[in-house]
N, C-alpha and C positions, 0 to 999 in steps of 0.2 A: 724812385722816386731820389732817394739822396744824394743819387750818381750823375741827375738832371741836373739836380739844385747846383752843383758842384760844377758840372760843365755852365749854365747859364750864369754862374757865378764867378767864372775864371773868365767868361766873354765870348763863349763859346756860343755860336748862333745855329747851326747846324749838324741835329744828333743825329744818328742811327742806333735805334736801340731791340738788338736778336731774345725774340723771349721762343721756349719752345711750348709753350701755354696760349692755342688760340684763343679757348676762353678768355686770357686775360686781356688781349689783343681787343676780341671785341668789349670785355668790360669799361676799357680804356676809351676805345671809339665811340660809344654808344650813351645814352642815358640811363646810369645801370638807376636800380632800387633805393630811396633812399632808405628801405632797412637791410641793404647788403651788408652783411656782417663785417666788409672794406670796405665799406662808402667813403670811411677818412683819407686813406689811399687812392683812391682812383679820384675824390675830389681834388688832392694835392697834384697827382698827374697830370688834371684837365689843367688846374690850373697855369702849371709853369707853361702845357703844351699852349696857353694863352696867350702867355705873357709873346713876345718878338724870339721862342725859337721855336724849329721846325725844326717838327722830329718824326722820326719816322719809325713805324712800330712793322717789326716782320718776325713773321712765321717760321723756326729753324729749329730744329730734329739736334739733340743734345749730341747727334752724332760728327752736326754737324760745325759747332763749337765749340773745345773742348779747354776754351779757358775761360768760358762762360760756366760752363758743368763742371772744370776745375773748384773756382770761385763759391760755387753751390753751394757743391759736397762741401769744401771748406765749413761754410757759416756752419752747419747742421753744431760743431759742435765749440762754435763761438759765442760768446753771451749776448745777450740783446742788445742792438748800437749799430754805428756807421763803424763798420774796421777798412781800414785802407794795406792795402798788399803792394808791397811795394814789384814793380814789375821783375824786379833781376833777383826773386826767389827763382828757388832753382827748378823747383816745379813746374812752376808757371814758364819759364823763360823752355822748359822742353815743350809745356802745349801751345806756346804763336808758334817754333817752330811745325809743331805737327799740325797744327792749323793754317800757313799759310802753303 
């Protein structure tokens, strides 16, 4: 959600979001149950998609996007909230080269 909001705020109009969970893609793309435990996040994502922001959600295995997997793993050791990791972080540079 925060990444798409940042893209929107910076004026980007087209985004591709790769997720390793088909379940999440389904929840975003459909009418989720209003009692779902993550309905507030789902609603925020759907609201962003309703803007003039063209978003394509696609499924990718973790092995297919090591940069994203790296970020996900790093997030487990950070406090709640939005965190920005510089693109020049040494391990991130390694995974960028690996993915390319």
